[in-house]
N, C-alpha and C positions, 0 to 999 in steps of 0.2 A: 504495499499500499504505499503510495507515494504522498506526501504534503507539500503544498506550495502556498506562498503567501504573496499576495500582490493587490494592485490597486486596479479597480474594473476600468477599462479605457474605452470599451466599446460594447454594446448590446447588439450582436450581430443578427440575431433573430429571437424572437419571443412569441412564442402561442399564448394569446390572452386567454384562451380556453382553458388549457391545462397547464401553463406556465414553463413548457417545455423551452429553454433557453440555450443560444448558443452566445458565449460571451468571450472577450479577449480581455485578459490581464496583463498588467505589466509587473514582472517580478524582477528581483535583483539579479537574476540570471537571464533575463531577457523576456520576450512575450510568449505568452502561452493561451492556447483556445481550450476552454472549459465547456462542458455540456452536460445537460441534465435538468430535472424538473426544479426550477428554482424559483419561486414566485416573488422573491424579495429583495433581489440585488438591484443595485442601480449605478449608473456612471458615477466614478468618483468615491466608491465605497471601497474600503480596503477589506478582503475576504481571505480566509485561510481555509483551503479545500483538501480533500482526500480522495484520492480515486485511483484509476489504473489507465495508462496510456492505450489508446486504440487508435487505429490507422483508418481513416474513411477516404475511399477512392478518388473523391473529387475535392475533400479540403484538407487532406493530409491528418498528421497526428494531432490528435485532441485527448484532452484528459476527461475521460468520463467519471464523474464525481459521485460519491456514496454518502459525503458529508461536508457540509459546509457552515462556517460561522463567519459572523461579521466582526472585523476589528475597527474598533473607533478611530477614526484619522488623528493623527498627532501632530500635522504640521498645518500652519494657516492656509497654505495651497491647497492641502488635502481636505480641510474643512470647507473651504469655498467652492472645491470641486464637487464635494459632497453634497452641499446644499444647492447647486447649481444645476443638478442632475435632473431634476423634474421631481424629485422623490417626495416633495412636500409641495401641495397646493399654494400657489400665489408666492412662491419663492422662485424665481427665475434668475438668471446669472447676474443682473443689475443689483437686484434686491440681497442676493447672496453677498456680493462685494460689500455693499454698504454696511450689512450685519457683520460680517469679518473685520472690516476695517474699524467698526465701532468696539467690538468685543475681543476681537483677537482669538486665542487659545482657549479663552473662556466661553466662546460662543455656544458650544453643545451643551455646556453646564447652565448657562443662561435660559437656554431654549427649554431643558428639561426642569431645572428647579426654581428658576425665576422668570418667568416667559413674559410677565408684564412690562418688563424693560424693553421688550421689543418694539413697544409702541414710541420708543424714543426714536426709530427710524422713521424716517419720512415715507409716508404711503401705506403703512401698517396701523389699521384702526383696529376697533372692538372686534369686527366680524371677521377681518382677516387674521387676525390674531387667534381667534378660537379655532379656526380651521387648521392654522400652523400647528398649534399645540396638540389637537385632537390626531393630526396624520403623524406628527413625529412620536407620540405615546403608541398610537397603533403599530408603527413599525418595529418598536422594540418588543412588544407583545406578541406580534404577528409572526415574528421570526422563532421565537421559543415554542409556539403552538404549532407551527408547520413542522418542526422537526419532529414534535410528538405525533402528529397525524400520519406524517408519511410513512413512519415505522409501521402503520397498520394498513398501508396500502391506500390511504385517503389522497386523492389528488390534489393538486395545489387550487384548483379551480372550486372544487367542494370546500376545501380548507377555508378560503378566504370567506365563502358563504357562512360556514360554521362560526369562524370568528366574528362575523358582524353580527350573528343571532346571540352568542354566549359570552363574547369578550373575554375577559380575563379568567372567567369561570370555565373557559372551554375545557381544559384538562379534567377538571373535578368531575364536570357533568358526564363527560363521556366516558370517563373511566369505571365511573358508578353504573351508568346505564346507557350503553350504545344505541339501544334502539330508540331513544329519544330524537335520534337524528332523523329518522323516517317520520316522526310525527311535526318536527319543527323545522326542517330544511327543505326548501323548495327544491325538487330535483333528486332527492336521495330517497329512494323507496326502501320498503323493509328487506329487500333482497340484498341491496348494498350494505345497509346497517347489519344484517345477519352475517355477512361475510367479515365485516370489521370486527363484529363479536367474536366469530370464530378464531380470526387473527388473535384477538386477545385473550382466547382462551376459555370463554363462557360456554357453559354446558348447554347442550342441545334441549334438554329438558328444563332448563332454568326458567323460573316464574317470570323473570323479565322478558325471556324470548318469547314465551306463549303470550303473554298480555300484550307484548309489542306486535304479534301476529294478529292477535284478536283486534287490536285498535287499527292495525292497517286494512283489516277487511272490512271494518265497520267504516272506515273513511273511504275506502274504495266505493262501498254502497252510496255513501253522501256525494262523491264526486260524480256518480251516475245518476243523480237526482233523488235518491231515497233519504228520508228522513229517519228509517229504521232497517234493520235486517231481520228477516224471519229466523228464528233459532236455528231451524234445520239447515237452512242455507249458510248461516255464519258456522255452525260447526262443521259442515262437508268442506267449505272454503278453506276454512283455518286448517282443518287436518290434511288437505291436500298440499296446503302450503308448509307447513311446519313438520309433517310426518311424524306425529306424536299420537300417544294414545288419546282417546276421546275424553276419558275420564279426567285426563289433566286438563283439557281444554275447559271442559265443564266447572272445574276446581278455579281455574284462572277467571271464567266469566263471574262467578259468585265473589271473587276476590275485587275483581272490578267494580261490581256492583256495590259492595261494602264500601268501597274507598269513594263511590260516587261518581266515578268516572262515566259508568254506563248506567243505564236504568232497564230494568226488565218489567216489560208491561204484557199481563194477560188479558186480551181483548180479542173479540170477534173469533173465538176458537182457535186462537194462535197466540204463542209467545214470541213478543215483539223485543228486540234488542235494540234500544237506542243510545247513542253516544248522548250524554246527558244534556248539552246544550239545546240539541234538537227537541228532545222531551220537553224541557222546560219552555223552549220558544213555542212549540205547539200548543202546549197548554195556555200559555199567555195570549197568543193570537185568537185562539178558540175563544176564551174568555171574554177579551176586549172586543171582538166582533160582536158577540150577543151583548155587551154593555152598550156599544154604539148603537146597534141597529134597535134596541128595544127602549131608548131614552126617549121620553116625551118632551117634545120641542114647541117652544112659543111660536105662534103665527108670526109672520113677517109683516101683517097689515099693509099689504100692497095688493093692486088689482092687478093678479098676474096675467090674466087672460088679455087685458088692456095693454100692458108691457109687451107680450108676446106679438100682438098686434103691430104695436108700434115698432118693434124690432123688424118684422116681416116688411113694414112699409119701408124703412130705411134701408134695408140690406136688398130688398125686390126679391124676396123669396117667400115661399109659403111652407110653414114646417108639416111635416108629415106627423101623422097620428101619434106614431112611437116616440118622435122626438119631443112632441109636447108632454107626453108621458114621463120621459126622462127629466125634462125641465121640472114639472111639478113635484115628481118624486123626490127629486134632490133638494127640494124644498121642506117637504114632509118628513123626510126620512133622515135619520142620525148617519145611516151610511146606505150608499147605493152602489150597484155595478152597471156600468154602461159598456157594453160590447156589442162590436160589429166590425164588419171588414172596411176595406178602402171604399170611398164614395157614399159611405151611408150617412155622413153628416155629424161625426162626433165631435170634429172642432168647431162646427156652428153651434153645437148644443153647449159646449163649453164657454163659448163668447156670451151666449144667451144667458146662462146661469151667473157668470160673473157680473154681466150687466144688472141683473135683478138684484144681487146681493149687495152690490155696490150702490144701488139706489135706495136699499134699505139701510145704509149707512154701516154696513158689515164688512169686515176684513177677510180677504181672500188671499190664500198660499197656494202657489203652483209649484209643481216638482215632478221631475222623472228620474228614472234609474241612472241614465247616463248624460254626460255633458251635452252631447249631440242632440239627444231627445229634448233636454231641457232648452237648448237653444231654438230648436225648431219650435218648441211650445211658446217660446217668447216671441217669436216672429209672426206666429199666426194669430196669438191673442193680444199682442201689443202691451202685455204685462210682464214682468221679469219673473222667470222661471227658475228654480235653482235644481240642481241634483239632490236627490234625497239625502245624501250625506252632508251637503251643505245646509238644506234645511233644518237639519239636525245638529248643526254646529259641530261636525266631526274634527277633533284636534286633540293636541297633547292635554291630558288632565293628569297631574300628579304622576309624571314621568311615564305615563303610558297613553295610547291612542284611546279616546272615548268619546261618545256622543254628549255634547252639551245639553242636548234637549231628551228630557225623560219624563217620568212620572212626577219626579221632584221639581222639574223646571220645564213644564209643557210648553209646546208652541202657542204662541198668543195669538190666535186667528179664530175667526168664525167658522171657516171653511178651508178645508184641505183638499186639492185635486190633484190627484197622481195619474199621469199619462203612462203609457206602455207598461200599463201595471201587470202584464204577463210575464214580464221579465223580473218581477221582483220576487226574489227567494224567501224562504221562510225566516231566515236570521234578520235579513233587513226589515222586513214586514213586522217582526218583533218589535224591533228598535223603532220604527214608525209609530206603531201604534202605542207604544208606552207613552210617547210624546203628546198624545191627542187626548183630551179630556172628554167625558161625555157631556154633551151640549154642543160641541163643535162638531160640524158636520164633516163626513168623510165621503168623496166620491172617487171611485177606481173606474178609469177609462183605459180599454185595452181591447185587443183582439184575440179572444180564447183560442182561436184556431191556429195561431201562429205557434212556432216552437215554445216549450215551457223554458223557465229560468234556467241559466247555466248552474246555478248554485241549488243546493237540496230544497225539494219541496215542489208542489205544483199549485201554488197558492190561490191564483185565481180562478182555476178550474175548480178545485176544492171549496172555495168560497161560494162559486155558483151551484154546485152540487149539493152544498149543504142544504139549499132551499129555506135558508133562514134570512138572508140578507135581500132585499129588493132587487131584481136584475132586471133590465130593461135591454133586449137584444134587437138591436137595429138591422133591418133586412130588406130595407128598400134602397136601391141605388138610384140616386138623383139624376136628373136629365143632364147636367152639366157634367159629372162623372161618366155618365154612360157613352159619352163621346169618347172616351179613353179606352182603349183596348187593355191598357194595363190592368185597369179598374175591372173591366168586363171579364177578362181571362182570368183574373184573380179569383173571381166568384166561381167562374166555370170550373177552374182546377179544384176548387174547395168541393164543389159539388160532384167530382170525378168525371167532369167532362173534358173533351179535347178543347184546346185554345184556339182561337181564331188567329191564323197566322198570315203575315205577309201581305196585307192589304196595303195598297199604295197610300203613300202620305199619312200612314198612321204611326202608332208608337210601340208596335210589338212585331218582332222579326225572328225568323228561325232560319239559320242559315246551315244546310245539311252537308255534314262531313262526317265520314266513318272512320278516318284514319285519325289516331290521336295526335301524331305529330303535325297534321294538317289542321287540325282543331286549334292548336298551339299556335301554329303560325297565323291562322285566321283572326284570333282574338289580339296577337301583337300588332297585325295590320290593322284592325278596327281602333285599338287604343292611340296607336301611335299617328295614323294618318286618315283612314275612311271616315272614322265618325268625327274626328276633331276638324278635318277640312270641310266635310259636308255640314256640320251643325255649328260650326264656330266653337267647339268646344276646348275646354282645357284639359289635357290627357290625365293630370295629376290630381285635379281637384273636381273635376266634373264626372269623371268615370271610373266606376269602381267595379272590378272583377269579382265575382262570388263563385265559389266552388263548393261542393259537397264535403270535400275530403282533403287531407292534408298530404298525404302520400300519393305516388303514381303519376303519370304523365300529365294530368290535369289537375293534380293536387297543388295546394298552394306553394310548396316548397319549390318545385320545378317552375311554376308560373312565374314566382316572383323573381327569380334568377333571370328569366327571359325578359319579363318586362322591365327589370331594371337596368339590363344591358340596353334595351331599345329606347327607353325613356329618361333615362338618368345615366349615361354612359360614362366610363373613366374618360377624365380629361386633364390635360395639362394643369396645374394650379387648382383643381378641384380636389379637397380634402377628403380623405377617406381611411376608413378603420377595419382591418380584418379582425374578426372574431371567430376562430376556428374555420367553418365552412361559409361564414357569412361575412358579406363584405357591407359597410354602413358608408354611405357616402353623402356628402352634403347636398341637399336638394331631395333627398331619398323620402318617400312616404312610408311612415312607420305606424306600429300599433303597440300600446302597452298590453303585455300579455297575462297579467296577473295584477291584483290589488295591491297598491303600495300607499298606505294610508299616511305616512309620514313624509313622503315626497314633497318638497316645498316647489311652490309655483310661483311667479310673478307675472303680472299685466304691465307692461312697460309702453307708455304713450309718449312720443316726443322725448325719449330719454329719461321720463319720470317714472318711477314705479307708483301706480294709481291704484293697485291692489294686490294682495299676496294671501296666500293660503296653503293647505296641504291635502295632498290626495291627488293620486293618478290611477285610474282604474282599469281593470280589465276590460278592453275593447275600445278605450280610447284612441283615436287616430291624430297624428301628428307628422310634422315635417322637420328634418334635421336642418336646423340654422348653421351649426358650427361645430368643427372638431379641433380641440386643443390638445395636441400631443404634450406640450410642456406640463400643463396641469392635469393631463390625463382625464379630460371631461369631453362630454359630448352634450351639446344644447339642442333642444327639440321644442318646437312650437305647437302646442295643442289647441285645437278648437279655434284656431285663426288668431289666439291672443295670450293664452299662457305659457310663458318660457320656462322649461323645465331643464336643470343641469344634472346630467348622470355621470357619475365616476364609471371608468372602463370596467370595473368590476361588477358594476350594475347592468351592463349591456346584455345580459341573459333575458332581462325583462322586456326586451324590445324585440319586435320582427318586423321585416319587411312587410308592406301591407298593400302593394299594389293589387295583390290579389289576396283574399281573405274567405275563410269559411262563413258560411251562412249563419251558423250559430253565432260568431264574433260580431256578425253584422246586426244583431238584434239592437232596436232601438235606434238605428241611424236610418237616414235617408239619403240617396244619392240621384243627382239629376239622371245619370244614366248607368244602368246595370247590365254588364256583359257576363254570361255564364255558360260554361262548357258543359255539355250534355252527353255524358258517355258512362262507360261500365263502372261501377262501384259496388261496395258492400250494400246489400239490400236493406240494411238497417239505416243507412244514410239516403238511399234514393227513395224518399217517401214523398208523399202527397204534401204534408205539411212543411216539410223543407222547402220544397219548390214554391208552395204558396208563400212561405216567408220570403224566400228570395225576390220573387217578383214583386211583392208590396213594398220592398226597399226602395224601389224606382220612382221617380217623381214624373220624369219626361219620356223616358224611353227604355225598352228592355230589347236586349239582342241575345238570343241563345243560339249557340253554336255546337252542333253536334249529330248525334245519332238519334233519329225520331223514334226508334224503338225504345229507348231509355227514357225518352220523355213521356211515353205513353205508359212505360212501366212505373213510372214515378206517381202519375196522376192515378192509376189503378191500386198502387201500394200504400192503402189507408194505415198502414201499420203504425200505431201510437204506442210505444213501449210504455207498460204499467210502471208507474212509480209508487214505492211503498210509501204511503203517507196516510195518517188518520185524522187529518184536520177536518174533513167533513163531517166524520163521525163524532169527533171531541165536540164540534160547534152544535151539532144536534143534541148531543148529550147534555151540554152545559145549558143549553136553552130550556131544555126538559126539566132541569133542575132549578133553573131560574123561574119557570111558571108553576114550580111546586111539585114536582115529581111526574108530571104528565109524560107518558111513554111516546116516544116519536116514532111515527110509522116509518 
């Protein structure tokens, strides 16, 4: 084993995904090339490495390292080079020079033990100081933790995520129970945690392992939309995963129930195993729905019929019978659901209801699950709508993220209207209902025939099927909407009928192609030239490619690479960042792929910050504004106004979004939707998926592919059952509320 010590002169190559690094170091005996998985070295650092010489046919002699440690720089030049390396955000070469000139050999001690003195340096204020100190502390902790993790086969990429979650407690937490990784770390599944545990010598029958496996299976049920797992299914899936005796699994189920981690419910001739937060949320939602729906309300003392006639005259419309019913029930009922497909007048009803409440001197709050849906609601009503998270004032509370609005601090409003309610999952609905007091009215507006929420639960459908809340289903398409084949065909698809295709000067087209490669080339041509030239569209902002699947020739992974190359190709001076198999480039269209409640955003106008907040959510679309290699950050503009800065180690939260799945498009509308129609898993080629995709378009739909699969989707009315007891619980609580009357 050879040991070398030297200064890192250059990072020749670094894979940001797994931190495989090729670096050049300057030693007393000359330059040497080192290779290995090294997540934490930077130019200017002095390192001590151990390893063996290997010969690479293209790059010559290299030291393949087995161990590495950092040696603190001991000269003024070494310290300056170390700080200039980009290791710490907001310290570039100029700032590093100022700091070293000021503090000399004491520089690193000043940063570690007396960082407030850095404010003596021109250009370093409170905010910048905080980031410098955090980054400096993180480097020291990270090195020690990476050495620990790598001995158990944990890659550097996952190591950084683990450190971000557990911080300085990482080693203690993982040593005690490595299965926590599968619960807490995005991207680490139970099987990865199990492999780590085996490397650590944890027994196959360990209670930690069995309980971890049970929790993994329950969470897998939740990720598929279920709020509970039937006990028989849980046992069989866990036994298959762990290969242990069933009695050990039963014992661990009881232990988890005693700890309160899971809840066992005997109901409907079935034993249901809940992850406790879902059980609590389902009970709370059911109870609150009954409270809101049964409350007695004061009359508004307005001539509603006269106001409706006035609105009809001003807008030049005639309300349908169902629309008038929806308006009047919204005034009479503490809670109501208004559901219907496109063109059935949901927006017109919302505007009329707002008008009536405002004339009564009452306050109205509008919200939707996503930023794009909230923005669209604002545009159609003329009143500011917020995301549900923002309405509930989601932010840091006592060092953790929490909702500021709840039962102790409810929303101060007389009416809450939630649009795109089919997207609201059980946990979010629970948080919303906590913040609404009986006496305030709640209106849920949505299309129950669209895909259900990504999160667990089938809330809108369960509320409707409980038959406790007043539901108005709009089924009449209005004359203006009938002029759009998008609207007409959406309803035809929903009824299982073939759509009307390719009528001249209309807005719904089908281009027939049987070859998947030709389908892709046609989509590229449509986005880059044909649609943009003919209709005057912006390919990035106006056209969205939707597809049922992630993988395959017409999946999002392949389509995004082709569309990026066509719409935002590599160019001299255009910044880009490679992350594993992905390339992010300035100007790219991207999407946030998981909820990050602590991500900070700012709205900047004319160089001035006019608003700031926290939270970027799964499905939010944005455009890359800038890539800063020195500070290792990437800036994205979301919703055409929110600027968000990502560190490079956070880029696994972003995906290119020239093409996205239909599931991820929920709550959004696009001027033009282009969609490949080709072979895929039957569970994805469904009627309600096609219906959801078509209803995302405002002006034009273009389907490209094989008509056989279009017909298959229309006929495939498969709707996967979601295990949920919300509808039953609503009925049971109402029966109790009414004095024990049994609900039929």
